C-alpha positions, -999 to 999 in steps of 0.1 A, spaced: 0 0 0 15 33 -11 5 70 -8 22 104 -14 13 120 19 5 103 52 -9 124 80 -3 109 115 -22 122 146 1 114 175 -7 104 211 13 93 241 21 59 226 27 57 189 38 21 181 8 18 156 19 51 139 54 38 135 40 5 120 17 22 96 44 47 85 69 19 78 41 -2 61 30 26 37 65 42 30 50 76 20 69 103 2 59 128 29 48 124 65 29 150 85 31 143 122 6 163 143 5 164 181 -15 181 207 6 208 225 -9 199 258 5 164 256 43 171 256 41 174 218 78 184 215 90 151 229 65 131 210 72 148 177 110 145 182 109 108 191 88 100 161 110 121 138 142 104 150 126 69 145 111 76 111 142 93 97 162 61 104 135 38 89 124 60 59 155 79 48 138 92 16 106 104 33 101 141 41 89 147 76 69 177 86 59 184 123 28 204 134 11 210 168 -23 222 177 -41 236 207 -78 231 198 -99 210 174 -104 238 149 -67 243 146 -63 205 140 -89 206 113 -71 235 96 -37 217 97 -52 186 82 -71 206 55 -40 225 45 -19 194 40 -43 173 21 -32 168 -15 -36 141 -41 -31 106 -28 -33 115 10 -41 90 38 -49 100 74 -37 76 100 -62 75 130 -45 47 149 -35 71 176 -50 104 188 -83 107 206 -120 103 196 -124 139 186 -94 138 163 -108 107 146 -141 126 140 -122 155 124 -102 130 102 -135 114 92 -149 147 81 -118 154 61 -123 120 44 -158 131 33 -148 166 23 -117 157 3 -126 121 -8 -95 106 8 -88 74 28 -83 68 65 -62 40 79 -64 24 114 -42 -3 130 -55 -25 158 -23 -38 174 -41 -61 198 -60 -78 169 -30 -74 145 -52 -60 118 -50 -29 96 -83 -13 83 -86 10 53 -117 33 56 -131 49 25 -165 65 15 -174 30 1 -167 11 33 -140 -7 53 -114 -31 40 -89 -53 60 -53 -51 47 -26 -77 52 6 -63 67 26 -95 75 57 -81 58 64 -56 86 89 -69 112 97 -46 141 126 -54 164 130 -48 201 153 -18 193 125 -2 173 101 -2 202 127 14 224 136 39 197 99 49 192 97 61 228 129 82 223 151 57 241 181 37 231 195 2 239 228 5 257 237 -32 259 221 -66 259 234 -100 269 216 -120 242 247 -133 224 263 -144 257 240 -174 256 256 -188 225 285 -197 247 287 -235 252 294 -233 289 261 -216 296 241 -241 276 258 -270 292 251 -256 327 215 -250 319 211 -286 307 224 -298 341 201 -275 360 170 -286 341 180 -323 342 186 -322 379 160 -296 389 151 -308 424 187 -313 433 195 -278 420 167 -262 440 177 -278 472 214 -270 468 209 -235 455 186 -227 485 211 -241 510 240 -222 496 221 -189 495 211 -193 532 245 -205 544 269 -185 523 300 -174 543 319 -154 517 326 -151 480 352 -137 457 353 -131 419 355 -168 411 347 -187 443 323 -191 472 326 -204 507 295 -220 523 289 -237 555 292 -275 552 259 -293 560 258 -325 580 251 -343 548 269 -325 520 262 -351 493 238 -328 474 265 -301 471 290 -326 459 266 -343 435 256 -311 418 289 -293 416 307 -325 404 283 -323 375 295 -287 368 331 -300 373 326 -326 346 319 -299 320 349 -278 332 327 -250 347 340 -257 383 377 -259 390 376 -275 424 354 -285 454 371 -289 487 363 -290 524 380 -268 550 370 -272 586 332 -265 587 331 -250 552 330 -261 516 350 -240 491 339 -241 454 361 -225 428 345 -217 394 360 -214 360 355 -176 361 334 -149 377 307 -151 349 302 -188 356 298 -181 393 272 -154 386 253 -176 362 249 -203 387 241 -183 418 225 -150 406 194 -163 388 208 -155 353 201 -191 343 163 -184 346 166 -155 321 186 -177 298 160 -205 300 131 -182 295 149 -166 265 154 -201 250 118 -210 253 105 -177 239 128 -177 209 115 -211 198 80 -197 193 72 -193 156 53 -161 162 84 -144 178 105 -124 153 130 -109 178 139 -116 215 166 -100 236 177 -106 272 195 -86 298 185 -54 280 198 -22 295 183 9 279 178 46 282 143 62 284 158 93 266 189 89 245 198 125 253 200 117 291 227 90 293 228 89 331 193 73 335 195 35 326 169 8 331 169 -29 326 145 -56 315 153 -93 317 137 -105 285 120 -84 257 104 -100 227 83 -90 197 56 -114 185 37 -103 155 29 -67 164 29 -72 201 57 -63 225 63 -88 254 82 -77 285 94 -104 310 109 -101 345 126 -132 359 128 -139 397 147 -170 408 133 -165 443 102 -162 464 113 -127 476 94 -105 451 65 -83 459 44 -53 447 77 -34 440 87 -59 414 53 -57 398 53 -19 398 87 -19 381 77 -43 354 44 -24 349 61 10 345 89 -2 322 67 -23 300 40 3 295 66 29 288 80 8 260 48 -7 246 18 12 259 -14 -4 270 -11 -33 245 22 -46 259 21 -82 273 36 -83 308 50 -115 323 67 -122 356 85 -156 356 94 -170 390 107 -203 405 86 -200 437 53 -183 448 59 -149 463 61 -145 501 44 -111 497 8 -106 505 -18 -102 477 8 -104 449 -14 -126 427 -44 -103 431 -23 -72 424 -6 -88 394 -41 -96 379 -52 -60 384 -21 -47 366 -25 -71 337 7 -90 346 8 -127 339 25 -147 367 42 -179 354 59 -203 379 86 -228 367 86 -259 388 109 -280 367 83 -291 342 96 -276 309 66 -286 288 41 -270 312 63 -238 314 65 -236 276 27 -240 272 20 -213 298 43 -188 280 30 -197 245 -6 -194 256 2 -158 266 21 -150 235 -5 -165 211 -35 -150 229 
């Protein structure tokens, strides 16, 4: 679908505007924003994004303070082969756009991200348009909001050591949970590549588990000293992977990327809300794009998560993807906090517990993605 001029009416969240603009590839884009809604930031963010995606498209920015002014801006920029995008904006702006369609015999376009459909509206009626050829990446969603990805750890998980360790954890999950919990509760000290933990009366679990890591060269040595057990790892990254909960991010990432609907997935993503303010960084454990939906996932290898973790996920996810974003909190245990399940449900956050059953975990995640 092509046009000479595309008029976009912007709002607080403009993922749909970005999709339509990339889909149509117009010769000229008129971005219009309400001055009362931080129009300077919204217009700047969209200009930055579209200038990278559509390098041959001319971008014009306008702002309005009242409905009559909006109508005048639209009327003044309508020419041959113009389409008005009503995916964003409020109800009144859609009414003004509809009147322009009648007055000037032009077309309107609307994208429903939740339903993954694009509608073309004309005087003759409504037509559904296929847009399967548009693939947005995680970095596009961050860029649309004016942000920028600083780093992500996705490619770290290509490393063989991590995949071998994950296999051991999943194949010996009950042993892993018992041993991990004991070490966390009885840790004496740790250095870059080693830990010292109190020796239990029966230390067979620790020996059994870490001998498996030793067999794949991720643990250098396991020895006893008085009432302690000292474990030396291959390096600091390996120690962090085993003890910090990074394995859960890795595992969730592996499951998500296997879904046929997912076109991009990143993990350990550190990003800026505003690329002009480099001192303010945020992090999301896993971010994926499935169809035209953004999915944000927080991973908690613990029972110590509460409403604070939910609030953080909610704020970060909606900043990136608006009201249509899918929010998931993955955990290995139910929360100790009161009313966490009820609060998550009110916030639209899906809680998914991993209990060692890989197939059940995969089904839970895929049901959310495919919904």
